[in-house]
N, C-alpha and C positions, 0 to 999 in steps of 0.2 A: 473445498473438496480435497481430500488427501487419499493416498493409497500407498501400499507397500508392495513392491514387485516381488517376483519369485526369486529362487535361489539359483546357484550355479552360474555365476557371472552376470546376473541380471542387474539392471540399474535400480537403485532404491528411489522410488518416486517421492516427491515432497509436495510442493504447492501446485495449484492448478488454477486456471482462470477461464471463464466463458467470455469469448470476445467474437464479434462479427468481423472477421479479418478481411473479408472481401466485399462487404456491403450488400450481400444478397438477401438480407433479411433473416438469415438463420445463424444461430450462435454456434461457433466453432469452439473446440476445447483444446487449450494449451496445457500440457502436463509436463512439469519440470521433474528431472531426475537428478540424483545426487552423484553416486559413484558406482563403478563396476565392482562387485564384491561376490564372495562366496563364503563357505563355512570354514575355510582354512583358518587355523587358530594362530593369530599374531599377538604376541605379548608386547604391550607398550607400557612405559613407566618402569619404576624400580622393581626389581625382582625380590620384593618382600611383602609380607602380609599388610594389606590395606593400602598399598601404593600403586597397584595396577590401575591403569587409566585407559580411556578410549584412545585409539590411535589417531594421530594427526591426519587430516585429509590428504597430505602429500604421499601417504602410503598407498593410495588407491588411484586408479585411473578415473577421469571424469566420464560421465554418461551423457549422451545427447538427449535433448528434449524430444517430446512427442507432440505432434499437432494433428488433431483429428478434424478434418473438414466435414461439416454437416452437409450431407447430400440432399437434405430436404425431404427425404422419403423414409426417415426412421433409421438410416444407416450412416456410418461415418467412414472416411478414407484417411489413412495416415499420410500427411503431406509435408512433414517438417523439412525434408531435404528440398522438395520442390519449391517451397516458399523461402528458403534461405534461413530457416530457423533451427538448423540441425547441428550447430556448433557444439561439440562436447564441452560440458562445464559442470562444476559442482554447484548446481542451482539449488537454492533454498527458498527464494521468494520471487514473486512475479507481480508486477503492477502495470496497468495500461493507462495511457493518456496520449493526447495529441500534443506532443511537446513543442512542435514548430507551427502548430495551428494551420496546417495545410489541408485539413479535412479528413485525415486518415489516422486511425489509432495506431500508436507506436507501443512498444513493449520494453520494459526494463526488467532484467533478471539479476537478482542479488546472488552473487557467487561466493563460495567459501574458499578463502585462501588462494584466490586467483583473480585475474582482472574481472571487473563487472562488465555486463553486456547491455548495451542499448541498441535495440533493433528499430531502425527507421523504416517505416512503411512507405515504399516508393509509389504506392497507389496504382500499380499495374499488375498486382498479383504476387509481389515478392517483397522481401525485406533485406536490408543491408545493416550489418553490425557496425556501429559507429562510436562505440564507447571511448576509444582512445582519442579520436579526433574531436569528440564532443567534450572531452576532459571529465568524464565520469567513471573511467575505468579503474583509477587508483586514487589514493588520498593526496593531500597537498605536498607530501614528501616523495611522491612517486612510488609508494609502497602499496602492495595488495593487503587485504584485510579479510576477516571472517564475515563476509556479507551474509546476513541472515534475513531479518525482516526488512520490508521496504514499503514506502508509500510514495505515490507519484501525484502530488497535488500542490497547488500554490499556497505559500505561507505568507507572502508579502503583498498580496492583492494587486499585482501588476499585470495579471492576465496570462501569465506564462507558468505552466506546471513545473514545480521544483521536485527534487528527489531527496528523501531521507532514507538512509540505510543503517540498520543497527549491526553491531559486531561485538567482539569479545573485549574484556577488560584490557586496558593499556593500549587501545587502538583508537578511541574516540568515535562516536557515531558520526557518520559522514552526511553532511548536508550540502547539496549541490544547488546553487541558485541559478535559475534559467536566465541567460543573458538576452534571450529573444532573437538570437542569430544562429541558433543550432549549436551553441556552446554553453557551458555551465562554468560557474566559479565555485570553488570549495569554500563554503561559508560556515563551517563548524566553529571556527574560532571567533570571528566577528559577531556571530549570532549568540554566543554564550554557551553553545552546546558542548564544545570541546572540554571545557573545564568541568562541567557538571556530569559528564559521561565517561571520563577517562578511566575511572576505577570500576566501571560497571559493564555488565554483559547484557545486551538487549536482543529480544526476539520479536514478538509481535509489536507493531508500531502503527499508529494512525495520527494523522493531522486532522483535527476536528475542533469546532468552536465550542469549548466547554461552557463558557459563560455568556454566549450569545452577544459578545461585544463587536462582532464583525471580523475578528482575527482568529485564525486557526491555531489552536494550542496543540500540544504534543503529549500523547500517552504512550508509555512503553512498558511491555511485560519483560521483567528482568530475572536473571539467574544464570550462573555459570554453567557450562556444559560438563565440566569435570567434577564429579562428586568427591574427588581427592584434592581439589584445588587448595583448600585451606591448610593441608599438610605440607604442600610444596611452596605455596605462596600465602603466608599468614595474613597479608594485608588485603587479600581478596576473599569473597564469600561465594559459596555455592548457592545459598538461598538469599534472595535480595528483595527489598520492597519494590513496588511499582514506582515509576517516575511519571510525574505530571509537571510539565513545563508550560507556563503561561506565556503566550505571545503578547508582548507589549506594543507591537507595531514597529519596534526598533530592535527587537531581539527576544530571546527566551530567558525566563527566570524560573528557577525551580521552586514550585509552590507545594510540593508533595506534603511536607510536614504540617501545613496549615489547611489541608484539604480533606481531613477526615482520618479516623483511627485506622481505616483499612490500609492507609499508606505507611503504617508502622509495622505491618505484618510482613514477614519475609517468606517468599515462596520460590519454588523452582518453576517460574512462570514461562510459558511458551506461546500458546495461541492467544490472539486478541481480536475480538470482533466488536464493532461499534454499531449502535442503532438506537433509535428512540423506542424503548420497550413499552412505555406507558403513554406515548403520544402527548407528552406534556411540553414538548418543544426543547427539552434538555436531553442531549445524547447520553446514553448509558453504555456500559461495556460488559462483555463477558470474557473471562480469562480462564484458560486451562492451565493445569500444572502437571508436572511429571509425578506419577505415583501419588497423586492427590486429587482433591475435588476441583470442580469448576466453580468459579466465583462470579456472582453477578454484582457489578458495581452500579448502583442506582445513583444517578446524578441528582443531587439535591442542592446544587449551587444556588444560593439566594441571589436573585438578580431581577431588576426591573426592565432588563433588555428584552427586545422583541425578537421574533424568529419566524421562519417560514420553512415548511417541510413539503417537498414536492414529490409526488408519485407520478412518474411518467409512464404512459402506456403507448407502445408503438403499434402501428397498423401496417404501414408500408415497411417500416423497420421491424426488427425483432420486438416481440410484445413487451419484453422487460426493458426496452430502450437502452440496453447495455451499449456503451460507447457514445451516447448522446452527450454533447457539450452544452453546458448551461452558463449563461452570463447574466448576472443579476446586478442591477444598478439602483442605488439608493441616493439620498441626498449627501451621504458621506463618501460615496465612491462606488467602486465596482468589485464584485467577487466572481470567481469562476469555479466550476466543478465538473467532473466527469462521472456519468452514471456507471457504476461498477459494483460488483460484490467482492472483487479481488482486493489486493494489497494486504498488508500486515504479514502474517506467517501462519501457515496451516489453518487458515480461517476464511470464512465468508461472512461479510457484513450486510447490513441493511442496504438494499438497492435504492432506497429513497434518498433524495438529495436534500441536505439540511443546510440552511444559512442562518447565522445569527445576524441581526440587522440593527443592533444597538438601540438607540433611543428612537429611531424611525419607526413609526407605527404602520407604515406601508412601503411598498416597493415601487419605484418609478417605472421600471421595465424589467421583463425577463425575456431573454433571447435564447432559444433552443435550436441547436443545430443537430438534427436527427441523423442517425446513421444512413438513412436513405438519401441524404442531401437536402431534405426539406428544411427551411429555416422558418421558425415560427416566433412571433413577437407578441407578448402580452403587456398591457399597460395598467398602471395604477392598481396594483394588487395589495389588498389589506394583509397585514402580518398576523402572526399568532394563529395560524391555521395549517391543517394538513390539506394540501390542494392537489387534486388529480388533474393532470393535463394530458389530453389525448392528442396524438399526432394527427394533423389534418389529412383527410383523404380526399377532400373536395379541392377544387381549383385554388390556387394560391391567394386569390382575392376574396375567398370566402372567409367568414368569421371563424376564428379558431375555436375548437371545442374545449371548453373549460367546465369542469364539474366541481 
C-alpha cells in the first residue's frame, strides 16, 4: 500500500505495513514518509541540457512516520509518538519480524542516506529504536547508505530473522545476520552479496525459496534512481536486469543469466511482490517499472523438490494472521517464517507462508505462534499442498482445526 502526501511542506509517503502492534486482534497501519518538501524549485546537477538530476536527500528534512491504531470500531487513531515510532527519517521500506523471539513483532525501517532504524517492541505498548546498539544502523565501514528495499527473514535456517537492505550502486546491498542475542553481524562480504551487488542499485527485494530446496534465495528489482547516471558515471546503468541469487546454504551465487531470458532484459524496476500465482508450489513475482509496464515472472524452475503453502486464518488473532510466527521441521532441519504482506518496496505480497522442503515428502511438525499468544502444533503433514490452518478457539487440549 502506498500513497503520496499533499504539498506545502508535507511528508512524501512511501511504504506501509499492516501489523497488530499490541496483540488486540486488530491490524494497525504503519505508514512511512520520506522527506518534508514543497514546490520550491531546486536545481541539482550540472547547469546544462540533459544533466539536471534529482536532488540528493540531504537537501531535505526527514519526515516522521505515521502509525494508525485500529480502534476496532471502524476508526483509527494516530499514535506514532505515543508508541515511540515517531523518529523523523527518510523512510523507504518497512519489514516486520520478531527478531529476538520474545513474542512481540518488531519493525525495521530502511532509510535513505541516514542511519537505518530497528524498533524493538518492548511488549508493554511502546517501542525503542535500537539500530546502533544492534549493529544494523550502518554498514561494515560505519557509513550510511541509500536504504531502499528491505526484507526481514531468515536466510540461514538458524531460527533467527535476518535483514537484507538494498541501496545504490557503489554501496553494496547490506545483509545483517542475526546473532541471536539482539545483535547482528554485517554479512554482505562472506555471503557473496557484496561482490555481486557493488555496481548495482536495488529496490524491491525478497528472500524466498525459488527452487524449493529448503534455502531462501534472493530476488531484487534493480535500476538506478538517476536517469542521467550514465552521463556522469559511464560504468553505471539507469536500466538494469533483475538479480536472482541462489542460496547454497553457504552463501549466495548469482544465477540470473541461467534463469531465463527475462533476466537479460533491462528495466527501471522498483516494486517487487512475491506469491504463488498459480498454486503450483513455485513462488512467482510481479515487478513494477518506472514509466513502463508491470511484469509477471512465472516461476518455471524444473525441480523434483517438495513444498508446502500455508494459509493461516486467525480467530482470536486478526483474521489474516499477520504477525504469526511459523516454525517448520523436516528430516533435514528447521525453517521459520513470519506471516506478513509487507517487506520489499512499495509492494504487498502473498500473505500465505511458503516452504520448500527439498526431497522430504512430508513435514515432521509445524509450530504456529499466533499473535494472540496461542501456540498450535501440527504433526506429520504431507507436502505438495496448499493447507489452510485455523487458529484454535477451543481449549488448548482440543484437536487443532486443520482443513
